[in-house]
C-alpha positions as CSV (number, residue, x, y, z in Angstrom):
1,M,-23.8,-48.7,63.7
2,M,-23.8,-47.0,67.2
3,G,-25.1,-43.8,65.8
4,R,-27.8,-45.4,63.8
5,A,-29.0,-47.7,66.8
6,W,-28.9,-44.8,69.3
7,M,-30.7,-42.4,66.8
8,M,-33.5,-45.0,66.3
9,A,-34.1,-45.7,70.1
10,S,-34.1,-42.0,70.8
11,V,-36.5,-41.2,68.1
12,A,-39.1,-43.9,69.2
13,A,-38.6,-42.7,72.9
14,G,-39.0,-39.0,71.6
15,C,-42.1,-39.6,69.5
16,L,-43.9,-41.5,72.3
17,L,-43.0,-38.6,74.9
18,T,-45.0,-36.2,72.5
19,A,-47.9,-38.5,72.0
20,A,-48.2,-39.8,75.6
21,G,-48.1,-36.5,77.5
22,G,-51.4,-35.9,79.2
23,N,-53.1,-38.8,77.0
24,A,-54.4,-41.8,79.1
25,Q,-55.4,-43.3,75.5
26,A,-51.6,-44.0,74.9
27,A,-51.6,-46.5,77.7
28,E,-54.5,-48.4,76.4
29,D,-53.0,-48.6,72.9
30,A,-49.5,-49.8,74.1
31,V,-47.4,-51.3,76.6
32,I,-45.1,-48.4,77.7
33,I,-41.8,-49.0,79.6
34,G,-39.8,-46.2,81.2
35,L,-36.0,-46.1,81.2
36,L,-34.8,-43.6,83.8
37,D,-31.1,-43.4,83.9
38,D,-27.8,-41.6,83.7
39,L,-27.9,-40.4,79.9
40,S,-25.1,-37.9,80.1
41,G,-23.1,-38.1,83.5
42,P,-20.2,-39.9,84.9
43,T,-21.8,-43.4,84.9
44,A,-23.4,-43.0,81.2
45,D,-21.0,-45.2,79.4
46,L,-21.8,-48.1,81.9
47,S,-25.4,-47.3,81.6
48,G,-27.4,-44.6,80.1
49,K,-27.5,-44.8,76.2
50,G,-26.3,-48.5,76.2
51,K,-29.4,-49.3,78.4
52,V,-31.5,-47.7,75.6
53,V,-30.0,-50.0,73.1
54,A,-30.2,-53.0,75.6
55,A,-34.0,-52.3,76.2
56,Q,-34.9,-52.0,72.7
57,M,-33.2,-55.2,71.9
58,A,-35.3,-56.8,74.2
59,I,-38.5,-55.4,72.8
60,D,-37.5,-56.3,69.4
61,D,-36.3,-60.0,70.5
62,F,-39.9,-60.5,72.0
63,G,-41.4,-59.5,68.8
64,G,-42.2,-55.6,69.3
65,Q,-45.6,-56.3,70.7
66,V,-47.4,-58.2,73.4
67,L,-51.0,-59.1,73.9
68,G,-51.8,-57.5,70.4
69,K,-50.3,-54.0,71.7
70,P,-47.2,-52.3,70.4
71,V,-44.4,-52.2,73.2
72,R,-43.0,-48.5,73.2
73,L,-39.8,-47.1,75.2
74,L,-39.6,-43.8,77.0
75,A,-36.1,-42.8,78.1
76,S,-35.1,-40.0,80.5
77,D,-32.0,-38.5,81.9
78,H,-32.3,-38.4,85.8
79,Q,-29.1,-36.3,85.8
80,N,-28.1,-38.3,89.3
81,K,-30.4,-36.0,91.0
82,P,-33.3,-38.0,93.2
83,E,-35.7,-34.9,92.8
84,I,-35.6,-35.1,89.1
85,A,-36.1,-38.9,89.2
86,S,-39.1,-38.7,91.6
87,T,-40.8,-36.0,89.3
88,Q,-40.2,-38.0,86.2
89,A,-41.3,-41.2,87.8
90,R,-44.6,-39.7,89.0
91,E,-45.4,-38.1,85.5
92,W,-44.6,-41.3,83.8
93,Y,-46.9,-43.5,86.2
94,D,-49.5,-40.9,86.6
95,R,-49.8,-39.1,83.3
96,D,-48.2,-41.2,80.6
97,G,-49.3,-44.4,81.2
98,V,-46.0,-46.1,81.9
99,S,-46.5,-49.8,83.3
100,M,-42.8,-50.4,84.4
101,I,-39.9,-48.4,85.1
102,T,-36.3,-49.7,84.9
103,G,-32.7,-48.5,84.8
104,M,-32.1,-46.3,87.8
105,S,-28.3,-46.3,88.1
106,N,-27.3,-44.9,91.1
107,S,-28.7,-46.2,94.5
108,A,-30.2,-42.8,95.6
109,I,-32.1,-42.7,92.3
110,A,-33.4,-46.3,92.8
111,L,-34.5,-45.6,96.3
112,A,-36.3,-42.3,95.3
113,V,-38.1,-44.3,92.4
114,R,-39.0,-47.4,94.5
115,A,-40.9,-45.0,97.0
116,I,-42.9,-43.4,94.1
117,A,-43.7,-46.7,92.7
118,R,-44.6,-48.4,96.0
119,E,-46.9,-45.5,97.1
120,R,-48.7,-46.1,93.7
121,G,-48.6,-49.7,93.7
122,K,-46.7,-49.8,90.3
123,V,-43.9,-51.9,89.3
124,D,-40.5,-50.8,89.4
125,V,-37.5,-53.2,88.0
126,I,-34.2,-51.8,89.0
127,A,-31.4,-52.7,86.8
128,G,-28.6,-50.1,88.2
129,G,-29.0,-49.5,92.0
130,T,-27.1,-51.8,94.3
131,A,-28.2,-50.8,97.7
132,D,-28.9,-53.8,99.8
133,S,-31.8,-52.1,101.5
134,L,-33.8,-52.5,98.1
135,I,-34.4,-56.1,99.2
136,G,-34.4,-55.2,102.9
137,A,-36.3,-52.2,104.6
138,D,-36.9,-50.9,101.2
139,C,-38.2,-53.8,99.6
140,S,-41.6,-53.7,97.6
141,P,-44.5,-56.0,96.9
142,T,-44.2,-54.6,93.2
143,G,-40.4,-54.1,93.1
144,I,-37.7,-56.2,91.5
145,L,-34.1,-55.7,91.9
146,W,-32.2,-57.0,89.0
147,T,-28.6,-55.8,89.4
148,A,-26.5,-57.4,92.2
149,T,-26.5,-56.0,95.6
150,A,-23.4,-54.7,97.3
151,R,-23.3,-57.7,99.2
152,A,-23.1,-59.9,96.2
153,I,-20.6,-57.5,94.4
154,A,-18.4,-56.0,96.9
155,G,-18.8,-58.8,99.7
156,T,-18.0,-61.6,97.3
157,T,-15.0,-59.9,96.0
158,A,-13.7,-59.1,99.5
159,S,-14.3,-62.5,100.9
160,V,-12.3,-64.1,98.1
161,V,-9.3,-61.8,98.1
162,A,-9.2,-61.9,102.1
163,Q,-8.4,-65.5,102.0
164,T,-5.0,-64.4,101.5
165,E,-4.7,-60.6,102.0
166,K,-5.5,-59.4,105.4
167,T,-5.0,-55.6,105.7
168,W,-7.3,-53.2,103.7
169,F,-7.7,-49.6,102.9
170,M,-11.1,-48.3,101.7
171,L,-11.5,-45.4,99.1
172,T,-15.1,-44.7,99.1
173,V,-17.4,-42.4,97.1
174,D,-19.4,-40.4,99.6
175,Y,-23.1,-41.5,98.8
176,S,-25.4,-44.3,99.6
177,G,-24.2,-46.6,96.8
178,G,-20.6,-46.3,97.9
179,K,-21.3,-46.7,101.5
180,S,-23.3,-49.8,100.8
181,L,-20.3,-51.3,99.1
182,E,-18.1,-50.4,101.7
183,A,-20.6,-51.9,104.3
184,A,-20.6,-55.1,102.5
185,A,-16.9,-55.5,102.0
186,L,-16.3,-54.9,105.7
187,E,-18.8,-57.4,106.8
188,A,-16.9,-59.9,104.4
189,L,-13.8,-58.9,105.7
190,K,-14.5,-59.4,109.3
191,A,-15.7,-62.8,108.5
192,R,-12.4,-63.6,106.9
193,G,-10.3,-62.2,110.0
194,A,-9.1,-59.2,107.9
195,T,-8.8,-55.6,109.2
196,V,-9.1,-52.1,107.8
197,S,-6.4,-49.7,108.3
198,G,-8.4,-46.6,107.2
199,V,-11.2,-45.5,105.5
200,A,-11.3,-42.3,103.0
201,R,-14.4,-40.9,101.4
202,H,-14.3,-38.8,98.4
203,P,-16.9,-36.6,96.4
204,F,-18.9,-38.1,93.5
205,N,-17.4,-37.5,90.0
206,S,-13.9,-36.5,91.8
207,P,-11.2,-35.2,89.6
208,D,-8.3,-35.7,92.1
209,F,-7.6,-38.8,94.4
210,S,-4.1,-37.6,95.3
211,S,-4.7,-36.9,98.9
212,Y,-6.6,-40.2,99.5
213,L,-3.9,-42.4,97.6
214,V,-1.1,-40.8,100.0
215,Q,-3.4,-41.8,103.1
216,A,-3.7,-45.3,101.3
217,Q,0.1,-45.7,101.0
218,S,0.9,-44.5,104.4
219,S,-1.8,-47.0,106.0
220,G,0.5,-50.0,105.8
221,A,-2.5,-52.1,104.1
222,K,-1.9,-54.5,101.6
223,V,-5.2,-54.0,99.6
224,L,-6.6,-50.6,98.3
225,A,-10.3,-51.2,97.7
226,L,-12.0,-49.1,95.4
227,S,-15.9,-48.5,96.7
228,N,-16.8,-46.4,93.8
229,T,-18.2,-46.6,90.2
230,G,-17.9,-45.2,86.7
231,S,-15.5,-42.3,86.0
232,D,-14.5,-42.3,89.7
233,T,-13.1,-45.8,89.4
234,L,-11.4,-44.8,86.0
235,T,-9.8,-41.9,87.7
236,A,-8.6,-43.7,90.8
237,L,-7.1,-46.7,89.0
238,K,-5.4,-44.2,86.5
239,Q,-4.1,-42.0,89.5
240,A,-3.0,-45.1,91.4
241,N,-1.0,-46.2,88.6
242,E,0.8,-42.9,88.6
243,F,1.3,-43.0,92.2
244,G,3.0,-46.5,92.1
245,I,0.4,-47.9,94.4
246,R,1.2,-51.6,93.3
247,E,5.1,-51.0,93.3
248,S,4.6,-49.9,96.9
249,G,3.5,-53.2,97.8
250,M,-0.4,-52.8,97.5
251,N,-3.0,-54.8,95.5
252,I,-6.1,-53.2,94.1
253,V,-9.5,-54.5,94.0
254,G,-12.6,-52.9,92.4
255,L,-15.8,-53.3,94.6
256,Y,-17.9,-52.2,91.8
257,F,-15.8,-52.5,88.5
258,D,-17.2,-53.5,85.1
259,T,-15.3,-55.5,82.4
260,T,-16.1,-52.8,79.7
261,Q,-13.7,-50.6,81.7
262,I,-10.7,-52.4,81.3
263,K,-10.2,-50.9,77.4
264,A,-10.3,-47.5,78.8
265,L,-7.2,-48.1,80.9
266,E,-3.5,-48.7,80.2
267,D,-2.4,-52.2,81.0
268,A,-0.4,-51.3,84.1
269,A,-3.4,-49.5,85.6
270,V,-5.8,-52.6,85.2
271,K,-4.0,-55.8,84.7
272,G,-4.5,-58.1,87.6
273,L,-7.5,-56.2,89.1
274,I,-10.0,-58.5,90.9
275,Y,-13.6,-57.7,90.9
276,T,-17.1,-59.4,90.8
277,S,-19.6,-59.1,88.0
278,S,-23.1,-60.3,87.4
279,F,-22.5,-60.9,83.6
280,N,-19.6,-63.0,82.0
281,W,-20.0,-62.6,78.1
282,N,-17.9,-65.5,77.8
283,R,-20.0,-67.9,79.9
284,D,-21.0,-69.7,76.8
285,A,-21.8,-69.3,73.2
286,K,-25.1,-67.6,73.6
287,A,-24.0,-64.9,76.1
288,A,-21.0,-64.2,73.6
289,A,-23.5,-64.0,70.6
290,W,-25.7,-61.6,72.5
291,A,-22.7,-59.5,73.7
292,T,-21.5,-59.3,69.9
293,R,-24.9,-58.2,68.7
294,F,-25.0,-55.4,71.3
295,M,-21.4,-54.4,70.2
296,D,-22.6,-54.2,66.8
297,Q,-25.5,-51.8,67.5
298,R,-23.9,-49.8,70.4
299,G,-20.1,-49.8,69.2
300,A,-19.0,-51.1,72.7
301,L,-19.3,-54.2,74.8
302,P,-22.2,-54.3,77.1
303,S,-21.8,-53.5,80.8
304,Q,-23.3,-55.6,83.5
305,S,-26.1,-53.0,84.1
306,Q,-26.8,-52.9,80.4
307,A,-27.1,-56.7,80.3
308,A,-29.3,-56.7,83.3
309,T,-31.6,-54.1,81.6
310,Y,-32.0,-56.2,78.5
311,S,-32.8,-59.3,81.0
312,S,-35.3,-57.2,83.0
313,V,-37.4,-56.0,80.0
314,L,-37.4,-59.3,78.5
315,H,-38.8,-61.0,81.6
316,Y,-41.2,-58.3,82.1
317,L,-42.7,-58.8,78.7
318,K,-43.0,-62.7,79.4
319,A,-44.9,-61.7,82.4
320,V,-47.1,-59.4,80.8
321,K,-48.0,-61.9,78.4
322,A,-48.4,-64.6,80.9
323,A,-50.5,-62.3,83.1
324,G,-52.8,-61.4,80.1
325,G,-52.3,-57.6,80.8
326,T,-50.3,-54.9,82.9
327,E,-52.0,-55.1,86.2
328,P,-49.1,-54.7,88.7
329,G,-49.9,-57.5,91.2
330,K,-50.6,-60.2,88.4
331,V,-47.5,-59.2,86.5
332,I,-45.1,-59.4,89.5
333,A,-46.7,-62.7,90.5
334,Q,-45.9,-64.2,86.8
335,M,-42.2,-62.5,87.2
336,R,-41.8,-64.7,90.3
337,A,-43.5,-67.8,88.8
338,I,-41.7,-67.9,85.6
339,P,-38.1,-69.0,85.4
340,V,-35.5,-66.3,84.3
341,E,-34.1,-67.5,81.0
342,D,-32.1,-65.7,78.6
343,P,-28.7,-65.3,76.9
344,V,-27.6,-62.8,79.5
345,T,-28.6,-64.3,82.7
346,G,-28.6,-68.0,81.6
347,T,-31.1,-69.4,84.1
348,G,-32.2,-67.8,87.5
349,W,-35.6,-66.9,89.5
350,V,-37.0,-64.0,91.3
351,R,-37.1,-64.5,95.0
352,E,-39.9,-63.6,97.3
353,D,-38.3,-60.5,98.2
354,G,-37.6,-59.3,94.4
355,R,-34.2,-60.3,94.5
356,V,-33.2,-61.9,91.0
357,M,-31.1,-65.1,91.7
358,Y,-28.3,-66.0,89.4
359,D,-24.5,-66.9,89.1
360,M,-22.1,-64.2,90.1
361,Y,-18.3,-64.4,88.6
362,V,-15.2,-63.3,90.3
363,L,-13.0,-61.8,87.5
364,K,-9.3,-60.9,87.1
365,A,-8.3,-58.4,84.3
366,K,-5.8,-60.0,81.8
367,A,-2.7,-58.3,80.8
368,R,-2.9,-57.0,77.2
369,D,-0.5,-59.6,75.5
370,A,-2.6,-62.5,77.2
371,M,-5.9,-61.4,75.5
372,T,-6.8,-63.3,72.2
373,G,-9.7,-61.1,70.9
374,P,-12.3,-58.5,71.8
375,L,-14.2,-60.5,74.3
376,D,-11.3,-62.1,75.9
377,L,-10.6,-59.5,78.5
378,V,-10.6,-61.5,81.7
379,D,-9.9,-64.8,83.6
380,V,-12.7,-66.5,85.9
381,V,-11.4,-66.8,89.3
382,K,-14.5,-68.4,90.8
383,T,-18.2,-68.8,89.8
384,V,-20.4,-68.0,92.7
385,P,-23.9,-69.8,93.1
386,P,-26.9,-67.5,93.8
387,D,-27.5,-68.7,97.3
388,E,-23.9,-68.1,98.2
389,A,-23.7,-64.6,96.6
390,F,-27.0,-63.1,97.5
391,G,-27.6,-64.8,101.0
392,P,-30.8,-65.3,102.7
393,V,-33.9,-63.2,102.6
394,S,-33.3,-60.0,104.9
395,A,-35.4,-60.1,108.3
396,E,-35.8,-56.4,107.4
397,C,-38.0,-57.1,104.3
398,H,-41.8,-57.3,105.2
399,L,-42.4,-59.5,102.4
400,K,-40.5,-62.4,104.1
401,S,-42.9,-65.3,104.6
């Protein structure tokens, strides 16, 4: 099933790329959505191909057309390079008639595409990047941020754990997304009266964390916080287990971990890990049914950013229908006016700064022998309402009324 679903999505995207290049007629004959993401790099399992499947599921669930026009999907690999993402975004908006770009894992990519979209007055719906500036200094009148910000993810985790654990060591990937997670956690720790014994920054897609783990062990901290994502998080957890980090008296928290990663780790490396997620597929029967449908097509459970991609595309199509077309200002107005409602998000809304508001979940990874099925991987430590998770509109956002 996985191969067939991915092949179908790829073929659809590939055919459109051939037909749309330099042809303005394509934009008149179809509503074209661009998915720009990591299709082959270190975050591909959490984003990439699974986002293509999720976006196509949303299109299919909407009926495959809107206002009498077929809805088509373009997909491209940004290779985690902002310059590649910027070039592709310009071509899609200017040449290929793309009305909305989504995906954009990696905050540097999201910021690059946001700049292009804002310059051209086009719609971007970020279902990947987590930088808080996307709803702060880099907010946009035609931009939406669907994925949770660093504040909501890392800040929530740090705030909950710091109620009992007061000394921390931060291990951070050295790019904007990792630094945003770190900053959000530091703010929450300060508010809880916790202290940071040290900070170590590692290169993106690092194969060896041994020197950083030695620093963490020697710091005397009680918590090792991983401010990284994707394969970096998995490698750090595996090597932390080999180094006996927990046996030395340290707990480990993931400041951007995904439930889908649990199965990629040995029980000893992951059980008891606390992290925060925007998607809990055991929230209710509808969420579980959607996750099962995704798994049947993709061959793997959906990540939170893949779930966000489904929700964002579905809501965008509802807004296009309500707006009577793809004119960016009218569509964004409808995205803010229409409640967000789907099996992934449950219920939510789009705030004036483009922030999508929904519940967040503090989760704890179960031990293998406590799991009862393929969806039973975590316990819910706390459900956090959106106003608490995301906080008020930033004073740095010029859209604030």
